C-alpha positions in Angstrom: 24.7 47.3 -10.5 21.6 49.4 -11.5 20.7 46.8 -14.2 20.9 44.0 -11.6 18.7 45.9 -9.2 16.2 46.6 -11.9 16.2 42.9 -12.9 15.7 41.8 -9.2 12.7 44.2 -8.9 11.1 42.9 -12.1 11.5 39.3 -10.9 9.9 40.3 -7.5 7.1 42.1 -9.3 6.4 39.1 -11.6 6.3 36.8 -8.6 3.9 39.1 -6.8 1.7 39.3 -9.9 1.7 35.5 -10.3 0.8 35.1 -6.6 -1.9 37.7 -7.0 -3.4 36.0 -10.0 -3.3 32.6 -8.3 -5.1 34.1 -5.2 -7.7 35.6 -7.5 -8.3 32.2 -9.1 -8.4 30.4 -5.8 -10.9 32.9 -4.4 -13.1 32.7 -7.5 -13.2 28.9 -7.2 -13.9 29.0 -3.5 -16.8 31.4 -4.2 -18.2 29.2 -7.0 -18.0 26.0 -4.9 -19.1 27.5 -1.6 -15.9 26.6 0.1 -15.4 29.7 2.3 -18.2 28.8 4.7 -17.6 25.1 4.7 -16.3 23.8 8.0 -17.2 20.1 7.3 -18.8 17.9 4.8 -20.1 14.3 4.7 -20.9 12.4 1.5 -21.9 8.8 0.8 -22.5 6.5 -2.1 -21.5 3.2 -3.8 -19.0 2.1 -6.3 -15.7 0.2 -6.5 -12.7 -0.1 -4.2 -9.3 -1.2 -5.5 -6.6 -2.8 -3.2 -3.3 -1.0 -3.7 -0.1 -3.0 -3.7 -2.1 -6.2 -4.5 -2.1 -6.5 -8.3 -2.2 -9.9 -9.9 0.4 -8.9 -12.5 3.6 -7.0 -11.4 2.9 -3.3 -12.1 -0.7 -4.1 -13.1 -4.0 -2.6 -12.0 -5.2 -3.0 -8.4 -7.8 -5.7 -7.7 -11.4 -4.5 -7.6 -14.0 -5.0 -4.9 -17.6 -3.8 -4.9 -18.6 -1.1 -2.4 -22.0 -1.6 -0.9 -21.7 1.2 1.6 -19.5 4.3 1.7 -19.4 7.4 3.9 -16.7 10.0 4.1 -16.8 12.7 6.8 -14.3 15.6 6.4 -13.7 18.1 9.3 -11.7 20.9 7.8 -11.3 22.6 11.3 -9.7 19.7 13.2 -8.4 18.9 10.5 -9.3 15.2 10.1 -11.4 12.9 7.9 -13.0 9.5 8.4 -13.8 6.9 5.7 -16.3 4.2 6.5 -16.5 1.5 3.8 -18.2 -1.9 3.4 -17.1 -4.0 0.5 -17.7 -7.4 -0.9 -15.5 -9.8 -2.9 -17.6 -10.4 -6.0 -15.0 -10.9 -8.7 -15.3 -14.2 -10.4 -12.8 -15.6 -10.6 -10.8 -13.5 -8.1 -7.4 -12.3 -9.1 -4.8 -10.7 -6.9 -4.9 -10.0 -3.1 -6.5 -7.3 -1.0 -8.9 -9.0 1.5 -6.6 -8.2 4.4 -5.7 -10.4 7.3 -8.1 -12.8 8.9 -10.4 -11.2 11.5 -11.6 -13.8 14.0 -14.2 -11.4 15.3 -16.0 -11.1 11.9 -14.6 -14.3 10.1 -13.6 -12.0 7.3 -10.4 -11.6 5.3 -7.4 -13.9 5.0 -8.1 -15.6 1.8 -10.1 -14.9 -1.4 -12.9 -15.1 -2.2 -13.9 -13.7 1.2 -17.6 -14.3 2.1 -19.9 -11.5 3.2 -19.2 -7.9 4.2 -15.7 -6.6 4.8 -15.5 -3.4 6.8 -12.7 -1.0 6.2 -12.8 2.1 8.3 -9.9 4.6 8.3 -9.3 7.9 10.0 -6.9 10.4 8.5 -5.1 12.9 10.9 -4.8 16.2 9.0 -2.2 17.4 11.6 0.4 15.1 10.0 2.1 16.0 6.7 0.7 13.0 4.8 -2.7 13.5 6.4 -2.9 17.1 5.4 -1.9 16.3 1.8 -4.6 13.6 1.6 -7.2 16.1 2.8 -6.0 18.6 0.2 -6.6 16.1 -2.5 -10.3 16.5 -2.0 -12.0 19.2 -4.1 -12.8 21.7 -1.3 -9.7 20.6 0.6 -7.6 21.6 -2.3 -8.9 25.2 -2.3 -8.5 25.4 1.5 -4.9 24.1 1.2 -4.1 26.5 -1.6 -5.5 29.4 0.4 -3.4 28.4 3.4 -0.3 28.1 1.3 -1.0 31.2 -0.9 2.5 32.4 -0.6 3.7 29.5 -2.8 0.7 29.4 -5.2 1.2 29.7 -8.9 -1.2 29.7 -11.9 -0.9 28.8 -15.5 -3.1 28.0 -18.4 -3.1 24.4 -19.8 -5.3 23.5 -22.8 -7.5 26.5 -22.0 -8.0 25.6 -18.3 -6.6 27.3 -15.2 -4.1 25.2 -13.3 -3.3 26.3 -9.8 -0.4 24.8 -7.8 1.1 25.3 -4.4 3.9 23.8 -2.3 3.4 22.6 1.2 5.9 21.5 3.9 8.7 22.4 1.5 8.3 19.2 -0.5 4.8 18.5 -1.7 3.5 20.2 -4.8 -0.3 20.0 -5.3 -1.7 20.9 -8.6 -5.4 21.5 -9.3 -7.2 22.0 -12.6 -10.2 24.2 -12.7 -13.1 23.9 -15.1 -14.6 26.9 -16.9 -17.1 27.3 -14.1 -14.2 27.5 -11.6 -14.9 24.0 -10.3 -12.0 21.7 -9.3 -11.9 18.8 -11.7 -8.5 17.3 -11.0 -6.0 17.4 -8.2 -2.7 15.6 -8.1 0.5 15.3 -6.1 3.4 12.9 -5.4 3.0 11.1 -2.2 5.5 8.8 -0.4 4.7 5.1 -0.5 7.4 3.0 1.1 7.2 0.3 -1.6 6.8 2.4 -4.8 8.5 5.7 -3.7 7.3 9.1 -4.9 3.9 7.9 -6.3 1.5 10.0 -8.3 -1.8 10.3 -6.4 -4.8 11.9 -8.0 -8.4 12.9 -7.4 -10.7 13.3 -10.4 -14.1 15.1 -9.9 -17.0 15.4 -12.3 -20.8 15.9 -12.6 -21.0 18.7 -10.0 -24.3 19.5 -8.4 -25.6 22.0 -5.8 -26.2 20.9 -2.3 -27.4 23.7 -0.1 -25.3 26.3 -1.9 -22.2 24.0 -2.0 -21.1 22.6 -5.3 -19.9 18.9 -5.0 -19.0 16.2 -7.6 -21.2 13.2 -7.7 -18.6 11.1 -9.5 -15.2 10.7 -7.7 -12.3 8.7 -9.0 -9.1 8.4 -6.9 -6.0 7.0 -8.4 -2.6 5.9 -7.2 0.3 5.0 -9.5 -1.9 5.4 -12.5 -4.6 3.0 -11.5 -8.0 3.6 -9.7 -8.2 3.1 -5.9 -11.8 4.3 -5.6 -14.6 4.9 -8.1 -17.5 6.4 -6.3 -21.0 7.5 -7.3 -22.2 9.9 -4.7 -25.8 9.7 -3.6 -25.9 12.2 -0.7 -24.0 15.2 0.4 -24.4 17.1 3.7 -22.4 20.3 4.0 -21.5 21.4 7.5 -22.5 18.1 8.9 -22.2 17.8 12.7 -21.2 14.2 12.3 -18.3 15.2 10.1 -17.5 18.2 12.5 -17.1 15.7 15.3 -14.4 13.7 13.5 -11.0 14.0 15.2 -7.6 12.5 14.3 -6.3 9.7 16.6 -4.2 10.7 19.6 -0.8 8.9 19.6 -0.1 6.9 22.7 2.6 8.3 24.9 6.0 7.1 23.7 4.5 5.5 20.5 7.1 4.6 17.9 7.3 6.7 14.8 5.8 5.3 11.6 8.1 3.2 9.4 7.3 -0.4 9.9 7.3 -2.9 12.7 10.3 -5.2 13.1 10.9 -8.3 15.2 12.6 -6.3 18.0 10.1 -5.4 20.7 7.4 -7.7 19.2 7.0 -11.5 19.4 10.2 -13.3 20.0 11.5 -15.6 17.2 10.1 -19.1 17.3 12.2 -22.1 16.3 9.8 -24.2 14.2 12.3 -26.9 13.2 16.0 -27.6 13.5 17.7 -24.6 11.9 14.4 -22.8 11.0 12.9 -19.8 12.8 9.8 -17.7 12.3 11.0 -14.2 13.2 7.5 -12.9 14.0 5.4 -15.9 14.8 1.6 -15.4 14.7 2.1 -12.4 12.4 3.4 -11.7 8.9 7.2 -11.9 8.8 10.4 -13.6 7.5 11.4 -17.2 8.0 15.1 -17.7 8.7 16.8 -20.9 7.5 20.3 -21.8 8.7 22.8 -23.5 6.5 26.3 -24.7 7.5 28.1 -21.5 6.4 25.3 -19.0 5.7 21.7 -18.0 6.2 18.7 -17.6 3.9 15.9 -15.3 4.7 12.5 -16.3 3.2 10.5 -13.2 2.5 11.4 -9.5 2.9 8.1 -7.9 4.0 7.4 -4.6 5.7 9.8 -1.8 5.2 13.4 -0.7 6.0 12.6 -0.9 9.7 11.4 -4.5 9.5 14.4 -5.6 7.4 17.0 -4.1 9.6 15.3 -5.6 12.7 15.1 -9.0 11.0 18.8 -8.8 10.1 19.7 -8.0 13.6 17.7 -10.9 14.9 19.4 -13.2 12.4 22.8 -12.1 13.8 21.7 -13.0 17.3 20.4 -16.4 16.3 23.4 -17.4 14.1 26.4 -15.1 14.9 29.0 -14.8 12.2 26.9 -16.3 9.4 26.2 -14.0 6.5 22.8 -13.9 4.8 23.5 -15.3 1.4 20.0 -14.7 -0.1 16.5 -13.3 0.6 13.8 -15.3 -1.1 10.9 -13.2 -2.4 7.6 -15.2 -2.8 5.8 -12.6 -4.9 5.6 -8.9 -5.8 2.9 -7.6 -3.5 3.7 -4.7 -1.3 3.3 -6.5 2.0 5.7 -9.3 0.9 8.3 -7.2 -0.9 8.2 -3.9 0.9 11.5 -4.6 2.7 13.4 -5.7 -0.4 14.9 -2.2 -1.0 16.8 -2.5 2.3 18.2 -5.8 1.3 19.5 -4.2 -1.9 21.1 -1.5 0.1 22.8 -4.2 2.2 24.1 -5.9 -0.9 22.1 -9.1 -0.3 21.1 -11.0 -3.4 17.4 -11.6 -4.0 15.9 -14.8 -5.4 12.5 -14.2 -7.1 10.5 -15.5 -10.1 11.6 -14.3 -13.5 8.2 -12.5 -14.0 9.2 -10.0 -11.4 12.6 -9.0 -12.8 11.4 -6.1 -15.1 9.1 -4.7 -12.5 11.7 -4.7 -9.8 14.6 -3.4 -11.9 12.6 -0.7 -13.7 10.3 0.4 -11.0 10.7 -0.8 -7.4 14.5 -0.5 -7.2 14.6 2.5 -9.5 11.7 4.8 -8.5 12.7 8.1 -6.8 12.3 8.2 -3.0 12.8 12.0 -2.5 9.9 12.7 -0.2 11.1 10.3 2.5 14.5 8.8 1.4 15.0 5.2 2.5 18.3 3.4 2.9 18.6 2.6 -0.8 17.8 6.2 -1.8 20.5 7.5 0.6 23.1 5.0 -0.6 22.2 3.8 -4.1 23.3 0.4 -5.1 22.6 -1.9 -8.0 20.3 -4.8 -7.1 21.5 -8.4 -7.3 18.6 -10.3 -8.7 18.7 -14.1 -9.3 15.6 -15.2 -11.1 14.1 -18.7 -11.4 11.4 -20.3 -13.5 10.0 -23.6 -12.2 12.4 -24.8 -9.6 15.6 -23.9 -7.7 17.4 -25.8 -4.9 19.6 -24.3 -2.2 21.6 -27.0 -0.3 24.8 -27.6 1.6 24.3 -31.4 1.7 22.5 -31.3 5.0 20.0 -28.4 4.9 18.0 -28.0 1.7 15.4 -25.5 0.5 13.5 -26.2 -2.6 11.8 -23.3 -4.3 8.8 -24.0 -6.7 6.7 -21.8 -8.9 2.9 -22.2 -8.4 1.5 -22.6 -11.9 -1.5 -20.4 -12.8 -2.0 -19.3 -9.2 -4.8 -16.7 -9.0 -3.2 -14.7 -6.2 -0.1 -13.4 -8.1 1.8 -14.2 -11.2 5.1 -15.7 -10.3 4.1 -16.9 -6.8 6.8 -19.1 -5.1 6.7 -21.6 -2.2 9.6 -23.0 -0.3 9.8 -26.7 0.7 12.3 -28.1 3.2 12.4 -31.9 2.5 14.3 -32.9 5.7 11.8 -31.1 7.9 8.8 -31.8 5.7 7.9 -28.1 5.9 6.1 -26.1 3.3 6.4 -22.3 3.5 3.6 -20.5 1.7 2.0 -17.1 1.3 -1.6 -16.3 0.6 -2.8 -19.7 -0.7 -4.2 -20.7 2.7 -4.8 -18.9 6.0 -6.4 -20.7 8.9 -9.8 -19.4 10.0 -10.1 -20.7 13.6 -13.7 -20.6 14.8 -15.1 -19.6 11.5 -17.8 -21.6 9.6 -16.6 -23.3 6.5 -16.3 -21.2 3.3 -19.2 -21.6 0.9 -16.8 -23.4 -1.4 -13.0 -24.1 -1.2 -10.9 -21.2 -2.3 -9.3 -21.6 -5.7 -6.1 -20.3 -4.1 -6.0 -23.2 -1.7 -7.0 -25.7 -4.3 -4.1 -24.5 -6.5 -1.6 -25.0 -3.8 -2.8 -28.6 -2.9 -2.9 -29.5 -6.5 0.7 -28.3 -7.0 2.0 -30.1 -3.9 0.4 -33.3 -5.3 1.9 -32.7 -8.8 5.3 -32.1 -7.4 5.0 -35.1 -5.1 6.1 -33.2 -2.0 6.0 -35.0 1.3 4.6 -32.3 3.5 3.8 -32.7 7.3 3.4 -29.0 8.3 2.6 -25.8 6.5 4.3 -22.5 7.7 2.3 -19.4 6.8 4.2 -16.2 5.9 1.2 -14.3 7.4 1.7 -16.2 10.7 1.1 -19.6 12.2 1.7 -23.2 11.4 -0.9 -25.9 10.4 -0.9 -29.6 9.9 -0.9 -30.4 6.1 -4.1 -32.2 6.6 -5.9 -28.9 7.5 -4.8 -27.5 4.2 -6.0 -30.6 2.3 -9.4 -30.4 4.1 -9.7 -26.7 3.3 -9.2 -27.5 -0.4 -12.0 -30.0 -0.3 -9.6 -32.8 -1.3 
């Protein structure tokens, strides 16, 4: 008993010493960087933005866009931060996605290459768990977070550098590396991303300079899943900026739904676009339901668990007692495949291009989801993947869906389209998006040209084009947009 008591006391003493050493390191870094008196900070610059979830190759780097204007305002007291970003699509040729939906007010987005400026402003509410963690990924934010969570702080030496870590909300572990001058050079943690699960998120900080007694890096690189999301050269830093101090997180509307994805329920009602064919969320991105004699096929599994479950419920209402035999996945981007894990959990087979198989099996359907367990994490199940190469036909003798691979398409490797010959419908994603009211693009998009050329090559008799991102167009509009 005496030995056990002595051992317990020694463990407690060691923990107290480790906590004390960590606090000493945190305080020393805060003093060196001028963090203690910092209530807010604003910094601006230029560089590169990378669109997460929109890689050209499954599991590849995020597409790059040039930043022409960038300002970040961080209010540590609210807490909240606001990013204001202007970017241009200057990659030639463009590869991958990331321009966002079409904005009729600015004529921006929808299809690459997008002309002119794209404005991406985002406010982060530090009162939420995810928002707080994102603020703590910033260099001064890390030290403030470590100080606020000092009871869980630990310190170690790695390759001759101090490494401080702390745990927040009982599940996020943030780890920061300090340079010899007690400056934060690297912060990392795992964050929940609905599509990729527990995802490594990092901030890399270098070339520190003094701004009114506050040390701040003039080169910032943010990374997600191993690839850059931001590469910024800082031109100006304003400690305790009033503009930054005025930043507040958004106030949720009374009765607002919790985050987790929008489903058909409560949104636009399904639209029947042909005999046996429905757009579940017309005028917005969503699934297309096709009814066969004895079963259903869902084309596209976007969104999240919430969208998938709402889509399945809508399918049951539209065609009671008919099972969903397949979900067809057009490509690997997060906005088009984010709901696939729920289909796996439901035991529904997925049809996709063969180029996606390894990425899905080794990452998307395998990655841990411990921070925010989804349906598949709570009830693990092996995926049923049926891959195709150039063509696959689903038919019951009356209804037919022909699936085709778009050769050398610049939006995504392995991009598929669906063609319904009886209805003369082409269902496509990200090759063409209508731009009502907008002036013509400076030149036809190579994405649109590729689709029209493939339809011609395949000799498809198309009358109307159904867009996964919402809406239906006459095929003639697509041909005109391609300059054909």
